[in-house]
RODO-2510 file (C-alpha; in nm, 4 decimals, decimal comma):
residues 405
     n   res          X          Y          Z
     1     x     0,8323     8,3387    -7,2361
     2     x     0,6479     8,6692    -7,2393
     3     x     0,7741     9,0032    -7,1058
     4     x     0,7779     9,0573    -6,7274
     5     x     0,4577     9,1662    -6,5660
     6     x     0,3345     9,2774    -6,2299
     7     x    -0,0308     9,2278    -6,1461
     8     x    -0,0839     9,1491    -6,5130
     9     x     0,0684     9,4746    -6,6358
    10     x     0,3665     9,4484    -6,8753
    11     x     0,6690     9,6399    -6,7465
    12     x     0,8623     9,8756    -6,9585
    13     x     1,1550     9,6819    -7,1008
    14     x     1,4119     9,9445    -6,9756
    15     x     1,2851     9,9195    -6,6126
    16     x     1,2772     9,5335    -6,6277
    17     x     1,6330     9,5218    -6,7545
    18     x     1,7595     9,7574    -6,4836
    19     x     1,5937     9,5525    -6,2069
    20     x     1,7312     9,2340    -6,3473
    21     x     2,0792     9,3880    -6,3447
    22     x     2,0336     9,4964    -5,9830
    23     x     1,9129     9,1468    -5,8882
    24     x     2,2267     8,9953    -6,0432
    25     x     2,4483     9,2227    -5,8232
    26     x     2,5465     9,4767    -6,0845
    27     x     2,6202     9,8345    -5,9728
    28     x     2,3663    10,0618    -6,1385
    29     x     2,4784    10,3684    -6,3238
    30     x     2,3456    10,7241    -6,2799
    31     x     2,1312    10,6868    -6,5936
    32     x     1,9804    10,3590    -6,4705
    33     x     1,9236    10,5087    -6,1275
    34     x     1,7382    10,8029    -6,2837
    35     x     1,4992    10,5754    -6,4640
    36     x     1,4119    10,4013    -6,1435
    37     x     1,3877    10,7404    -5,9528
    38     x     1,1057    10,8463    -6,1858
    39     x     0,9179    10,5156    -6,1929
    40     x     0,5406    10,5266    -6,1551
    41     x     0,2552    10,2815    -6,1560
    42     x     0,3469     9,9258    -6,2339
    43     x     0,7137    10,0197    -6,2663
    44     x     0,7159    10,1670    -5,9128
    45     x     0,5464     9,8561    -5,7793
    46     x     0,8190     9,6486    -5,9540
    47     x     1,0914     9,8642    -5,7968
    48     x     0,9411     9,8230    -5,4489
    49     x     0,9131     9,4465    -5,5031
    50     x     1,2752     9,4251    -5,6238
    51     x     1,3995     9,6297    -5,3351
    52     x     1,2162     9,4112    -5,0853
    53     x     1,3693     9,0949    -5,2374
    54     x     1,7241     9,2508    -5,2194
    55     x     1,6522     9,3389    -4,8521
    56     x     1,5554     8,9850    -4,7773
    57     x     1,8686     8,8463    -4,9502
    58     x     2,0920     9,0960    -4,7744
    59     x     1,9712     9,1159    -4,4179
    60     x     1,6898     8,8667    -4,3880
    61     x     1,3522     8,9198    -4,2352
    62     x     1,4568     9,0868    -3,9015
    63     x     1,3488     9,4468    -3,8462
    64     x     1,5939     9,6029    -3,6013
    65     x     1,5598     9,8927    -3,3608
    66     x     1,7775    10,0554    -3,0913
    67     x     1,6757    10,1698    -2,7487
    68     x     1,8103    10,5250    -2,7337
    69     x     1,7498    10,8772    -2,6223
    70     x     1,7995    11,2155    -2,7881
    71     x     1,9682    11,4672    -2,5656
    72     x     1,9622    11,8102    -2,7313
    73     x     2,1637    12,0674    -2,5360
    74     x     2,0558    12,3930    -2,6993
    75     x     1,8203    12,5311    -2,9638
    76     x     2,0330    12,8519    -2,9988
    77     x     2,1732    12,8597    -3,3528
    78     x     2,3101    13,1151    -3,5920
    79     x     2,3069    12,8990    -3,9029
    80     x     1,9437    12,9885    -4,0082
    81     x     1,8644    12,6909    -4,2280
    82     x     1,5441    12,7661    -4,4264
    83     x     1,4084    12,4158    -4,3727
    84     x     1,4402    12,4464    -3,9899
    85     x     1,1451    12,4981    -3,7630
    86     x     1,3115    12,5221    -3,4214
    87     x     1,6400    12,7187    -3,4195
    88     x     1,6313    13,0299    -3,2004
    89     x     1,8396    13,3436    -3,1481
    90     x     2,0046    13,3769    -2,8095
    91     x     1,7512    13,6414    -2,6920
    92     x     1,4395    13,4444    -2,7898
    93     x     1,1935    13,3786    -2,5065
    94     x     1,2025    13,0053    -2,5851
    95     x     1,5789    12,9767    -2,6340
    96     x     1,7468    12,7298    -2,3948
    97     x     2,0745    12,5601    -2,3102
    98     x     2,1112    12,2504    -2,0840
    99     x     2,3875    12,2288    -1,8240
   100     x     2,6252    11,9344    -1,8393
   101     x     2,4584    11,8121    -1,5162
   102     x     2,1192    11,8000    -1,6879
   103     x     2,2633    11,6223    -1,9882
   104     x     2,4203    11,3587    -1,7710
   105     x     2,1009    11,3247    -1,5688
   106     x     1,9032    11,2511    -1,8843
   107     x     2,1636    11,0044    -2,0049
   108     x     2,1559    10,8255    -1,6711
   109     x     1,7823    10,8140    -1,6721
   110     x     1,7879    10,6614    -2,0185
   111     x     2,0478    10,4002    -1,9100
   112     x     1,8391    10,3021    -1,6152
   113     x     1,5449    10,2331    -1,8534
   114     x     1,7489    10,0111    -2,0895
   115     x     1,8972    10,2553    -2,3354
   116     x     2,2255    10,1659    -2,4990
   117     x     2,2757    10,4863    -2,6869
   118     x     2,2381    10,8618    -2,6437
   119     x     2,2359    11,0878    -2,9401
   120     x     2,3776    11,4241    -2,8404
   121     x     2,3447    11,7272    -3,0731
   122     x     2,2418    12,0880    -3,0624
   123     x     2,2342    12,4240    -3,2355
   124     x     2,5432    12,6378    -3,2995
   125     x     2,5602    12,9366    -3,0611
   126     x     2,8130    13,1966    -3,1603
   127     x     2,9763    13,2040    -2,8124
   128     x     3,0287    12,8293    -2,7833
   129     x     3,3684    12,7444    -2,6167
   130     x     3,6024    12,5571    -2,8480
   131     x     3,6207    12,2509    -2,6233
   132     x     3,2530    12,2409    -2,5305
   133     x     3,1857    11,9194    -2,7332
   134     x     3,4813    11,7399    -2,5847
   135     x     3,3858    11,8443    -2,2242
   136     x     3,0279    11,7423    -2,2733
   137     x     3,1315    11,4061    -2,4149
   138     x     3,3736    11,3594    -2,1229
   139     x     3,0999    11,4311    -1,8732
   140     x     2,8677    11,1711    -2,0199
   141     x     3,1314    10,9023    -2,0518
   142     x     3,2682    10,9609    -1,7068
   143     x     2,9293    10,9193    -1,5521
   144     x     2,8126    10,6258    -1,7715
   145     x     3,1166    10,4565    -1,9288
   146     x     2,9004    10,1867    -2,0919
   147     x     2,6728    10,4182    -2,2810
   148     x     2,7402    10,4526    -2,6561
   149     x     2,7595    10,8275    -2,7398
   150     x     2,6401    10,8924    -3,1016
   151     x     2,7036    11,2625    -3,1230
   152     x     2,7857    11,5757    -3,3116
   153     x     2,6995    11,6083    -3,6789
   154     x     2,9584    11,7078    -3,9333
   155     x     2,8407    12,0635    -3,8961
   156     x     2,9204    12,0565    -3,5294
   157     x     3,2527    11,8823    -3,5830
   158     x     3,3421    12,1539    -3,8318
   159     x     3,2428    12,4200    -3,5798
   160     x     3,4546    12,2515    -3,3086
   161     x     3,7491    12,2561    -3,5534
   162     x     3,6982    12,6237    -3,6307
   163     x     3,6642    12,7177    -3,2591
   164     x     3,9688    12,5221    -3,1397
   165     x     4,1871    12,5801    -3,4381
   166     x     4,2846    12,2223    -3,4368
   167     x     4,3458    12,0237    -3,7582
   168     x     4,0344    11,8106    -3,8428
   169     x     4,2099    11,4771    -3,7973
   170     x     4,3548    11,5795    -3,4580
   171     x     4,0174    11,7038    -3,3388
   172     x     3,8429    11,3814    -3,4368
   173     x     4,1131    11,1716    -3,2776
   174     x     4,0697    11,3718    -2,9560
   175     x     3,7017    11,3099    -2,9618
   176     x     3,7464    10,9355    -3,0244
   177     x     3,9926    10,9203    -2,7317
   178     x     3,7271    11,0846    -2,5073
   179     x     3,4827    10,8038    -2,5991
   180     x     3,2888    10,9297    -2,9071
   181     x     3,1351    10,6159    -3,0392
   182     x     2,9867    10,7344    -3,3658
   183     x     2,8762    11,0349    -3,5611
   184     x     2,5333    11,1147    -3,7002
   185     x     2,5608    11,1678    -4,0774
   186     x     2,3156    11,4613    -4,0670
   187     x     2,3776    11,8008    -4,2225
   188     x     2,3992    11,6190    -4,5469
   189     x     2,0533    11,7258    -4,6733
   190     x     2,1338    11,7001    -5,0433
   191     x     2,5067    11,6852    -5,1266
   192     x     2,4830    11,9336    -5,4119
   193     x     2,6149    12,2874    -5,3407
   194     x     2,3509    12,4617    -5,5550
   195     x     2,0772    12,2949    -5,3548
   196     x     2,2528    12,3534    -5,0272
   197     x     2,2897    12,7240    -5,1137
   198     x     1,9110    12,7416    -5,1453
   199     x     1,8464    12,5465    -4,8219
   200     x     2,1139    12,7104    -4,6071
   201     x     2,3875    12,9374    -4,7385
   202     x     2,5739    12,9024    -4,4006
   203     x     2,5862    12,5281    -4,4124
   204     x     2,9189    12,3624    -4,4703
   205     x     2,9889    12,2682    -4,8425
   206     x     2,9226    11,9213    -4,9639
   207     x     3,3098    11,8613    -5,0076
   208     x     3,3636    11,9463    -4,6427
   209     x     3,0899    11,7131    -4,5356
   210     x     3,2598    11,4347    -4,7265
   211     x     3,5991    11,5298    -4,5906
   212     x     3,4701    11,5087    -4,2296
   213     x     3,2900    11,1824    -4,2794
   214     x     3,5778    11,0155    -4,4599
   215     x     3,8317    11,1342    -4,2020
   216     x     3,6139    10,9925    -3,9204
   217     x     3,5946    10,6652    -4,1052
   218     x     3,9640    10,6545    -4,1505
   219     x     4,0108    10,7030    -3,7791
   220     x     3,7705    10,4141    -3,7033
   221     x     3,4763    10,6308    -3,6068
   222     x     3,1584    10,4926    -3,7801
   223     x     2,8846    10,7336    -3,9021
   224     x     2,5363    10,7112    -4,0388
   225     x     2,4396    10,8626    -4,3728
   226     x     2,1278    11,0602    -4,4560
   227     x     1,9440    11,2493    -4,7262
   228     x     1,6618    11,4952    -4,6931
   229     x     1,4104    11,4853    -4,9715
   230     x     1,0659    11,6378    -5,0638
   231     x     1,1710    12,0078    -5,0838
   232     x     1,3432    12,1832    -5,3744
   233     x     1,5519    11,8855    -5,4998
   234     x     1,4723    11,6684    -5,8058
   235     x     1,5132    11,2925    -5,8568
   236     x     1,8542    11,3386    -6,0243
   237     x     1,9781    11,4847    -5,6985
   238     x     1,8692    11,1721    -5,5125
   239     x     2,0611    10,9492    -5,7491
   240     x     2,3827    11,1589    -5,7421
   241     x     2,3639    11,1777    -5,3569
   242     x     2,3230    10,8004    -5,3203
   243     x     2,5931    10,7187    -5,5701
   244     x     2,8320    10,9605    -5,3818
   245     x     2,7494    10,7761    -5,0635
   246     x     2,8052    10,4413    -5,2333
   247     x     3,1484    10,5553    -5,3512
   248     x     3,2442    10,6737    -5,0018
   249     x     3,1328    10,3390    -4,8580
   250     x     3,3344    10,1386    -5,1039
   251     x     3,6457    10,3432    -5,0065
   252     x     3,5998    10,3470    -4,6291
   253     x     3,3341    10,0989    -4,5190
   254     x     3,2390    10,3397    -4,2349
   255     x     2,8592    10,3946    -4,2823
   256     x     2,6405    10,1905    -4,0538
   257     x     2,3246    10,2756    -4,2367
   258     x     2,1430    10,5076    -4,4768
   259     x     1,8512    10,7078    -4,3525
   260     x     1,6145    10,8934    -4,5997
   261     x     1,4591    11,1835    -4,4163
   262     x     1,1381    11,3296    -4,5600
   263     x     1,1155    11,7081    -4,5412
   264     x     0,8541    11,8327    -4,2790
   265     x     0,7318    12,1537    -4,4283
   266     x     0,4576    12,3241    -4,2263
   267     x     0,6478    12,5635    -3,9965
   268     x     0,9553    12,6182    -4,2108
   269     x     1,0590    12,9416    -4,3823
   270     x     1,1552    12,7485    -4,6950
   271     x     0,7886    12,6415    -4,7446
   272     x     0,6172    12,9616    -4,6264
   273     x     0,8105    13,1682    -4,8750
   274     x     0,7075    12,9386    -5,1661
   275     x     1,0450    12,7904    -5,2208
   276     x     0,9609    12,4237    -5,1571
   277     x     0,6941    12,1668    -5,2274
   278     x     0,4996    12,0492    -4,9190
   279     x     0,7049    11,7428    -4,8430
   280     x     0,6825    11,4005    -5,0108
   281     x     0,3591    11,1939    -5,0659
   282     x     0,3358    10,8245    -4,9937
   283     x     0,4583    10,7115    -5,3450
   284     x     0,7700    10,9388    -5,3266
   285     x     0,8561    10,7949    -4,9767
   286     x     0,8326    10,4384    -5,1188
   287     x     1,0240    10,5433    -5,4314
   288     x     1,3150    10,6901    -5,2327
   289     x     1,3464    10,4034    -4,9912
   290     x     1,3271    10,1402    -5,2700
   291     x     1,5732    10,3315    -5,4853
   292     x     1,8164    10,3463    -5,1950
   293     x     1,8055     9,9760    -5,1392
   294     x     1,8745     9,9065    -5,5131
   295     x     2,1397    10,1760    -5,5645
   296     x     2,3261    10,1069    -5,2380
   297     x     2,3106     9,7241    -5,2773
   298     x     2,6453     9,5758    -5,1980
   299     x     2,7688     9,8830    -5,0197
   300     x     2,5374    10,0052    -4,7334
   301     x     2,3218     9,7110    -4,6155
   302     x     2,1136     9,8775    -4,3513
   303     x     1,8262    10,1099    -4,4593
   304     x     1,6408    10,2935    -4,1841
   305     x     1,2913    10,4506    -4,1758
   306     x     1,2320    10,7661    -3,9678
   307     x     0,9061    10,6916    -3,7918
   308     x     0,8903    11,0456    -3,6634
   309     x     0,8827    11,1876    -4,0087
   310     x     0,6867    10,9107    -4,1854
   311     x     0,4393    10,7968    -3,9218
   312     x     0,3791    10,4308    -3,8580
   313     x     0,1677    10,3369    -4,1574
   314     x     0,4166    10,4822    -4,4140
   315     x     0,7061    10,3456    -4,2133
   316     x     0,5685     9,9897    -4,2265
   317     x     0,5141    10,0339    -4,6002
   318     x     0,8755    10,1419    -4,6480
   319     x     0,9893     9,8441    -4,4386
   320     x     0,8264     9,6412    -4,7169
   321     x     1,0025     9,8508    -4,9840
   322     x     1,3607     9,7760    -4,8935
   323     x     1,4136     9,9080    -4,5437
   324     x     1,5118     9,6900    -4,2535
   325     x     1,5489     9,9226    -3,9520
   326     x     1,2866    10,1074    -3,7492
   327     x     1,5312    10,3610    -3,5978
   328     x     1,5159    10,4179    -3,2197
   329     x     1,2783    10,4768    -2,9306
   330     x     1,4173    10,8378    -2,9227
   331     x     1,2358    10,9202    -2,5915
   332     x     1,2452    11,2847    -2,7046
   333     x     1,2469    11,3961    -3,0697
   334     x     1,1277    11,7441    -3,1507
   335     x     1,3090    11,8791    -3,4620
   336     x     1,0280    11,7206    -3,6711
   337     x     0,7623    11,8265    -3,4239
   338     x     0,8794    12,1872    -3,4291
   339     x     0,8729    12,1726    -3,8208
   340     x     0,5147    12,0456    -3,8056
   341     x     0,5222    11,6694    -3,7770
   342     x     0,2259    11,5207    -3,5887
   343     x     0,3854    11,1906    -3,4800
   344     x     0,5020    11,1245    -3,1250
   345     x     0,8202    11,1668    -2,9277
   346     x     0,8529    10,8094    -2,7898
   347     x     0,7963    10,4654    -2,9015
   348     x     0,8423    10,1820    -2,6480
   349     x     1,0269     9,8647    -2,7524
   350     x     0,6964     9,6798    -2,6935
   351     x     0,5216     9,8915    -2,9543
   352     x     0,8060     9,8441    -3,2015
   353     x     0,7815     9,4715    -3,1664
   354     x     0,4104     9,4810    -3,2160
   355     x     0,4360     9,6919    -3,5214
   356     x     0,7055     9,4715    -3,6694
   357     x     0,5069     9,1566    -3,6108
   358     x     0,2053     9,3122    -3,7815
   359     x     0,3834     9,2869    -4,1222
   360     x     0,5015     8,9390    -4,0556
   361     x     0,8650     9,0275    -3,9692
   362     x     1,0951     8,9446    -3,6787
   363     x     1,1768     9,2146    -3,4191
   364     x     1,5407     9,2450    -3,3088
   365     x     1,6982     9,5017    -3,0730
   366     x     2,0445     9,6170    -3,1946
   367     x     2,3310     9,8244    -3,0876
   368     x     2,4247    10,1491    -3,2584
   369     x     2,6604     9,9597    -3,4859
   370     x     2,4006     9,6893    -3,5728
   371     x     2,5155     9,4103    -3,3506
   372     x     2,2048     9,2155    -3,2518
   373     x     2,1371     9,2215    -2,8728
   374     x     1,8325     9,0089    -2,8827
   375     x     1,5985     8,8436    -3,1442
   376     x     1,2325     8,8267    -3,0247
   377     x     1,1102     8,5190    -3,2050
   378     x     0,8326     8,4236    -2,9586
   379     x     0,5953     8,6971    -2,8317
   380     x     0,5353     8,4856    -2,5258
   381     x     0,9008     8,5215    -2,4297
   382     x     0,9090     8,9052    -2,4586
   383     x     1,0403     9,0773    -2,1471
   384     x     0,7931     9,2732    -1,9310
   385     x     0,7382     9,6363    -2,0343
   386     x     0,9883     9,8730    -1,8720
   387     x     0,8722    10,1890    -1,6940
   388     x     0,8084    10,4488    -1,9543
   389     x     1,0346    10,7501    -1,9442
   390     x     0,8220    11,0666    -1,8768
   391     x     0,8580    11,3057    -2,1731
   392     x     0,9850    11,6413    -2,0441
   393     x     0,7542    11,9253    -2,1463
   394     x     0,7724    12,2833    -2,0374
   395     x     0,6140    12,6015    -2,1548
   396     x     0,9436    12,7868    -2,1585
   397     x     1,1199    12,6257    -2,4640
   398     x     1,0760    12,4166    -2,7692
   399     x     1,3239    12,1355    -2,7470
   400     x     1,5835    12,0843    -3,0203
   401     x     1,6581    11,7580    -3,1850
   402     x     1,8464    11,6754    -3,5021
   403     x     1,7086    11,3263    -3,4589
   404     x     1,9091    11,0199    -3,3734
   405     x     2,0326    10,9452    -3,7260
***
């Protein structure tokens, strides 16, 4: 039997052996991951194909999505991340903060249109009350008890701990008792402090991110996990980041999914000052998603595409490179738009189903924690289109959104 080939091209023996190991269920090492992270040409095609096979074996052919809404209560923030295109000082003409009543109104509007989740996040104003996050959560859950609240990144949790003076575990338990359903695993960027220092010196250190996430898991609060790529990092950082997430998941089992987030560069200080490359190209998007499926195999089974950052064409390609989740309807998503993304703010469930079927896959609506609400096997049996939520636009502010990740 001759050496493995793809489209008639002989694969490098090292890549072939690594992919065979992954297919057999072996956990790949850093060195093996780095080989895959730099794959090109036929080797990249083989990685993509292997990732897609692992996806099929792990989660089948369904592509899931969640009906959700982002509610972003302020764009006032002192952190000053260099990759951010939307944070504002308190005196800026387009700075804004939403009242609790407005947040609740948006949540109720989403619930009435079929949403099962709201993702609630915001900037970090210096004058924030210590119990603001608790009180905001309480307001939403009191008004709509059945709504899953996916809220407050580790950065916000850390800020709440600082502002209240409470121990981390006690603070998180308080938030869980008030109805916090899950935490977005954002603010991870790259879990390497040298990279983080370049991206945002004021951001919490990698070890603190890990501490907050693992404590949440220990208390029964699930979280997502993310990685931002396409800026100043190198492939070795991807591999270390994913292996750290794999180790956490083996210990806690608390990650619901992994979400690679491509850097949107156009309106960011990091790019304007020459400190970053201009985001990822198509091959890099495929490489990162396929690498994640292979490295996280046996640990984190759900791999999500961010359609806001990738656009539909690349999202569908990544769904054939190991990913199995299309993210959410979002209804409003403007962090990426503020940074220069050109993709929309809302995708209807009907459009999700159409896009998923275009690649021969089965649409499925899920909950935040990946329980299947409904499989859509027959297009003729699809429900009628719901009334589209009007996207709120004003000339007075640029809306903030960390994204429902």
